N, C-alpha and C positions, 0 to 999 in steps of 0.2 A: 329176793330183794327185801331189804329192811323197810319197816314202816316209814322211817325218816327219809330214806332215799326215794321211796314211792311217792311220798308227799311232795318232795322237791321236783321229781320228774313231772308229776301232775301239774305243779305250779308253772313250770316252764312251758309245758304243752298248752295250758290255758293262756299263758301270756303270749305265746307265738300265734295262737288262733285269734286272740284279740287284736294283735298287731296286723294280722292279715285282713281281718274284717274291717279294721279302720282304714287300711290302704285302699280296699275296694270301695268302701263307703265314701272315701275322700274324693274319688273321681266324680267330676261334675260333667254332665252332658247338656249341651245347649243346642237348640234348633235355630238355624239362620234361614229365613225365608227370602227368596229372590224371585223376580218375575221373568228372568232372562234365560235363554238357552244355555246348555252346558258349554257350547263352543264359543259363547260370547266372551269378550275380554273382561268384562265386569265379573262374570261368574268365575272365570279362571283366576282372577285376582282374589276373589273370596275363597276359593279352594286353597290357594297358596297361603292366605291369611290363616285359615284353619290349620294347615300343616305347620305353620310357624308357631302358632299358639300351642299346639300339641307338643312340639319340640321344646319350646321355652318353659313350659310348665311340667315337663317330664310326664306328660299324659294326664296331668291332674284336671285340665279343662279340655274337653273334647267338643268341638264345634262341628255339627253336621249341617252341610249346606244343602238346601232343598231348592233346586233351580226350576225355571220355567213355570212358575206359579203352581208347582206341585203340592205345596203345603197350604198356601193361601194365594188367592188371586192378587194381582198387582194393587187393586184398589182396596184390598183388605189387609195388607201387610202392616201398615202403620197402626191400625187398630189392634192387630194381633200382638204387636210389640207392647203397645200401651197397656193391654190387659194381661200381659204375661203369658199368653198362649204360645208365643215364640219369644225367646230371650233376645234375639237379634233379627234385624230385617233390613234389607236394602230396598230403597224406593226412589223413584224419580221425584225430587222434592216439589217440582211444579204441579204434580197431580194433587197436591194438598192446598193449592192456592185458593180454593173456594172457602176454606175455613180461615185463612189468613193471607192477605195479599203479599206479605213479605216472602212467602214460600214461592211466589211466582216471578220474582224479580229477574231470575236468570233466563226466563223464557220470553222476555220482552223482545220482539224481533228487532234486529239491527241496532241493538244497544251495545252489547259486548260480543264481538264477532271473531275474536282471536283467543288463543289460549292465554296470552298475557292479559288481555282485557277481562277474560273470564275469571282469572285468579284475583285480579284487582276487585271485581265486583263481589266475589265471594268474601274476600277480606273485609269489605265494607258492610256486608249483610249477615255475616256469620253470627255475630253476637245476638242480633235480633232473632235470627232463626233458632239459635240455641235456647234463648230465653223463652220463646213461644212453646217449644217442645218440652223444656224442663218443667213447665207448669202442668204438663200431662204425664210426667213421670218418665220421660224419654231423654236419653243423652245421645247427642250426635257425636260420633267418633271419627268420621271422615267424610269428605266429599270428593268425588272423582268425576270429571267432566266427560261427556260424550264428544265425539268429533263434531265439527260444525254441521248444522242442519241444512240439508239440501231439499230441493223441490222435485218430487217424482210425479210423473203423469203418464197416462196412456197415449195422449195426443200432445202435439207441440203446444207450448205456451210462450207467446211472444210479448204478451202484455197482461196487465191485471184483468183486462176485460175478458181474456181467454179463460180465466178461472171461474167465471160466472157459470153456475149450474153444475160444476164438477161435484162428484160424490167424494167428499173430502174426509179423510180419516182425522178424527179429533180424539185426543187422549188427555188433554188438560184444558183449563180455561183459556189459555193463550191460543191454542190451535182452534178452538171453537170460535174465538173472537175474530181470528183471521178469516175464517169462513164467512162470518157475518159481514165483515167489511167488504170482501171481494164478491160476495153473492154466491158462494159455493154452498153445498148442502152438507153440513157436518154430520158425520156418523161416528159414534163412539165405538172404538175398537181397541182392545188391549193387545199388547205385543204377542201374546201367546196365540191369538186368533187372527193375526194379521194376514198370514199367507192364505188362509181359507177365505177371508173377506175379499182379497184381491182376486182369487181364482173364481169366485162366484159372482164377481161384479158388484159386490156390496159397496166397494170403494174403487175409484179409478185415479186417485191422486192423494198425495200426502206430503208432509214436510217432516223429514226425519234424517238420521245420520246415514253415512255410508256403511257404518257397522251394522245397523239394523237391516239395511238393504241386502247386504251379503248374507247375514244370518238367515233371512227368509227367502233367499234366491228370488229377489224381486223381479229379475229379468224374465221370469216365467209368466209374468202378468202385465208388467208395465214396460215402457220403451224409453222414456226420456228422464234424464237426471240433470238438473240445473244446479251448479255450484253457487248457490246464493249466500252461503255462510250466514244464515239467519240468526242463529244464536248457538251457544254451547250449553245445553241443559246438564244438570248435575244429578248424579245418584248420590244419596246420602246413606250412610250406614248408621243404624240406630241400635241402641241397647236399652232394654228395660232397666231403669235406674235401680229398682229393688234387687233385681238379679245381679247387677254389677256390685251393689253394696254387700251382697251376701258372700262375695268372694273374699278370700284373705288378701291382705295388702300386696304380697309378692305376686300373686296371680293377677290381681287387678293391674299392677304395674306392667307385667309381661304382656297382658292383653292390649293395653293402651299403647304400648310401644309398638307392638305388631300392627296395630291399626294405623299408627302414624306412618310406619314404613309402607303399608299397603296403599295409603293415600298417595304417597310420592310415586310408588311403582305404577299404580293405576293411571295416574295423570301422565306419566312418561310414556306408557304403552299407548294410551289414547292418542297422543300427539304423533308418536312414531307410526302408528298404523293408518292414520288418516289418508295419506297418499295411496297406500296399498289398497284400501277399501275401494276408492274411486277407480283405481286401475282394474280391480276385479270386476266391477260393474261394466266397464268398457270391454274387457276381454270376453264377457258373456253376452255381448251384443247390444248393450244399452248405449244410447247416444248421450255421452257425457259432455256438457258444455257450460260455458259461462252464460249468465242471463243477458238478454238483449238490453240495450240502454233503456228502452221503454219499460221493460219488465222491472229492471232495477229501480227506476224512478217510482214506479207504481208501488213496489214493495217497500221502498224507503218511506213513502207516504203512509203506508199501513203502520210502519214502525213508529212514526211521529205521533200518530193517533193513539197508539197503544201505550206509549210512554206517558203521554198526558193523562190518559185514563187511569193508568196504574198509580201515578202520583196522587190523583184525586182519591183513589180508594185506600192508599197506604198512609195518607195524611202527612204530618210533619216529619215523621220518621222516614217515610219513603222519599220525601222531598230532599232531605238531608243526604240520603244515600246517593241519589242521582246527581245532586250538586257536587258531592265529593268525587264521584266517579268521573264527572266531566272536566274536573280540574286538570 
């Protein structure tokens, strides 16, 4: 081989190696922290999102979903995203209500009790939620509601008075406040520890969705489920803003498009599965029923108290959201 041909061959080899190294280095891996089991529809939605992003970016952005609090516990996910320990995280927005009441508007009992009303409330509160989190370097890219929240218990509940003294699972300020009003004993339990807490008698009542009840096989510990449709809490998906800004524009666009599609898909699945979740509870021996008129009246009273208290804590911004919602 002549010196000239050798030099040309070496040039092309170096160029090809450089191209290969660039393609490897160009791949970005992100961690997405979630608090819910692999089988939960929220987690399945996140897995589909990750697959969609992988396909849309030709493998340039890889999102690894960490379910069931395996990367960070539920109450640590938002902080992890804020500090960049995880680039993405899904969290029940109302667990953040202690730092800003706006985050708790969707868990005010008996305010928004249907999917239509839940969507209206999110539309009215979304900008305020976004603004509060943007100040912390976090971008909200979607919100997906849970099915309506029902009342679970080990013993029959026919009125608010029957809730007094119950060991009540609390997971956000709203559920703690309900316990305070009805005289129950609030016990903070995150979803990953819920089945064990029921099995050991740490709690004997709670207010959560049919989806969670099915996930944890609630029928192994509790007997009654009342379809009170208290509220539809939302999970929000968050991205660390610096991580998002570090992506090139086409990758950003592909990611945000996939998130928008995941929001629509997740909301549709949540609504479609609601009836099935309640049927599964009944098939496994739970007594599934509507609340008695007295229980409904007593819970409506709890809702009125909590709406008024939330408005006082949220100020003029909260007052405007509630007024617009009730129009």
